Every structure is written in C-alpha cells, then in structure tokens.
C-alpha positions, 0 to 999 in steps of 0.5 A: 288551712294548712292543718286541715289539708295535712290532716286530709292528706293523712286520712286520704292515705289511710282510707285509700291505701288498701284499694289499688284504684285510689291508692295514689289519691293522697299524692294527687291531693298533695300535688293539687295542694302545692299548686293551690298554695302557689296560686293562693300566694300569687292571688294574695299579692294582687289587690283584690279590687282588680276583681271588680273589672273581671267579675262580669266576664268571669261570671259570663264564662262560668255560665257558658261552661255550665251550659257546655258541660251539659252537652260535652261533659263526662256523665257519671251516675246519671249526672253531667258535671265534669270536663275531663281535661287530660285526666283532670276532672274540672267541675264548673260548678266549683268555679261558680261558687267563686265567680258568683260571689265576686259578681254579687259583691261587685253588684251590691258594692257598686250600687251601695247608696246609689239605688234602692236596696230592693232593686239591688236585691232583685238584680242580684237574685236575677244574676244568681238564678241562671247559674242555679238553673244550669246546675240543677240541670246536671243535676247537682242540688247541693251546689245549687243550694250553695249558690243560693246560700251565697246570695242570701248571705251577701244580700244580708250583709250588704244591707238587708235589714233584720225585718226584711231578712226575717221576712225572706227567711219565713218565705224561704221556709214556707217555699221549702215546706210547700215544695216538700209537701208537693213532692212527698204528698202530691207526687209533683216531680219537683225533685229527681227520684234519687233526691226524693229517696234521700229525703225519704231516708232522712225522714224514715219513710224509706224501708229498703235496707239497701237505700240506707247502706251509706248512712248506716255504715257512716254511723257505725264507723263514727260510733266505733271510734269512741273517744280516741278512735281505733287507731290510724289505719286501723278502722274496720269499716274504713280499711275493709271498705264497708264505708263508701266514698271514704276518702271523699264525701264520707271522710269525716266518718273515717276520721271519727272511726280512726281518730275518735271523737277527739279527732272529729272535734279537732276537725270541727275546731280547725274549720270553725277557727278558719271560718271565724278568721275569714269573717274577721278579715271581712270585718276589717276589710277596707270597703264593702266589696272586700267585706262581701267577698269574704262573706261569700267565701265564708258562706261556702266553707260553712255550708259545705262543712255543715252539710257534709258532716250533717249527712254523716250524722243523719241530720241532713239528706245524703248528698255529694258534697265534700268537706272543704280542704279535707276530702279528696277532690282536685277541683274542689280543693283548688277552687277553695284555695283560690278563694282563700287567696282572695281572702288573703288579698283582702287582709293584705290590702286593708290599707290603700297602697301609696307609692307617693 
C-alpha cells in the first residue's frame, strides 16, 4: 500500500508540476496519506468486531448524506456528488463503499445458520438498492456498480452455492444485455446521455472525433512509453497536457508513458499483491464477519483497478473512477486507507484477546 501511494505521489508531482492550478496536488496527497496512515493505525488497534454495533447507524447516516448531497452538494459537470467542507471535497459515495460492506457483512454473518440464505440474500439486496438508487441520482454509475459488486461478492462468499451463483450471473448478464438493447436499439432512456455516448464510443458507434479525444490521448500516451518509458517527467502527452485528468482518472496512462510497460507492470503487480494479501487475511479471519469485511474491501480495490485501467486500454467505457492509492483524490484515498485499517484489524485480531 505504501509503495503504491509513494508511486502515486511521484506521478502526481510529475503530471501536475507544469499546471499552476494543480501544481500542489502532490502535497495535498501527502498530507491526506499521512492523515490516512494515522487513521489506519488507530482503526487497526480496535477490534473489528465492534463494527457490528455501529454498522446500522453508520449506514443510515450514509444514506442520509447521499440524500442531502443531492440537495446541498456542489454541482460539477452536471453531477452533485460532493460536499465542500472548507476546501475539502467530501464524497459520500466513497463512504458508502465502506459502510455498505460493513452492513452487509453484519447481516450475512448474523443470520448465518439461523435463516434461509435466500431470505438473507434478498434482505442484503434490499439494503443495497437504496444506496445504489441515490448514487444513480447524482448521477454516478461507476460507484453504483461498485456497490452492486460488493453485494455480489459478499453474497457469494457468505454462502451462495455455485449453482445459484451461476444462475445469478446469467440473470445479471441477461439484464445488462436487455438494458443495452433497450437503450441502444429501442431508445429507452435507461442511461444518461453522456453514459450512452461512452458506451457507443467503446463499441465504435460514435464517429465524432471530439468524443474520442480522451481515450485516444490515453492510448497514444501508453503506446509512446514503449518498454522503459520516455523518462520521469519527460512524457510528451503528459507534460504538454494533451492527456486529460492525467493526475486522477488517467494517471495509469501517464505511468505507461513516462515509466513504460515495466512501470505499468509494477503497478499491476503491487495492486495484485495487495488484493491477494487482503484475501489472505479474509481466509485466516477468525469469523464470518471479519472474512466478509475483507472480501468487500478487496472487491472495491479490484473493481476500481480493473475499470480504471480497462478504460485507458479501451476495454470498458470511460468513467470517473480513480486508481486506488495511486490517483489524486482526497476522499477516495482517505476512505480506502480507512478500509485497509479494517483489514489490518482483522489480521491483528485473528485470535480472541484474553485478559484472564
């Protein structure tokens, strides 16, 4: 985790230093990382089982914040996702990824062996959908999909057998296919116009060159890096600002351009190692609650990494989702470090503490 954050800070400095508006972004990232590290240590020292008692109120507060941000939040590019708190942008959607994971882990663990798993599955889905609906209203499709992904993974690890998992997967794919058909062919407005345009770009149905600018610049940057890269601080697409959101959503393209294929592989290897370590902690956790907590956190890191890197390789539609630990983003960095504090707590408290 520290290696990913350090690499992210270095690349934020490189990508932002020529732009006066974001030149100090790397300092902000360092400050938030230090605060996050302190919070991680404090959280890790507290027995994670105490989260059971705070799961419901924390989730209800999150739902309230998701509702309030639609009314009092800051609007940017047609979306209301943030509260501005004295210069700090707080995004309740980031908090929802953690609190929903805790809530789902509690519900599934509490009902384990006491109730039909089908009813547990439906209850957990019913708890997930309000947050998904509120986030879609912002609109923020990527975060809404992330919450559904958390639910799916917690449901599977919590006791969903392989046959039912396959059935749910097939039904989900059919639902996605039906939604795309209704949107693209029947012109049913299930998606926002900009979301539809991004899908059309991915499928090659959008011919407007201006709409393909982001992905084309990302691909040019990645291709320009070659094996070893053009050199730290020497990327043409990055330093001349051709690459948009180069310190946030498209930072992986900057890494590919300046540090090359080798730099990109290092990022992928570090991220994979971190996710595997989180899953290992889930494997050795002392109870179902701790195991599901770690699974929910691994789900978030995995999906965000795949989607962020995938959109820069033109494998998934472009969306506003950052690369965990690496991209600039104070709310996202703080929330994912708090989540890692929970993982550390599960690891440290694998054995029940005894004071007798």
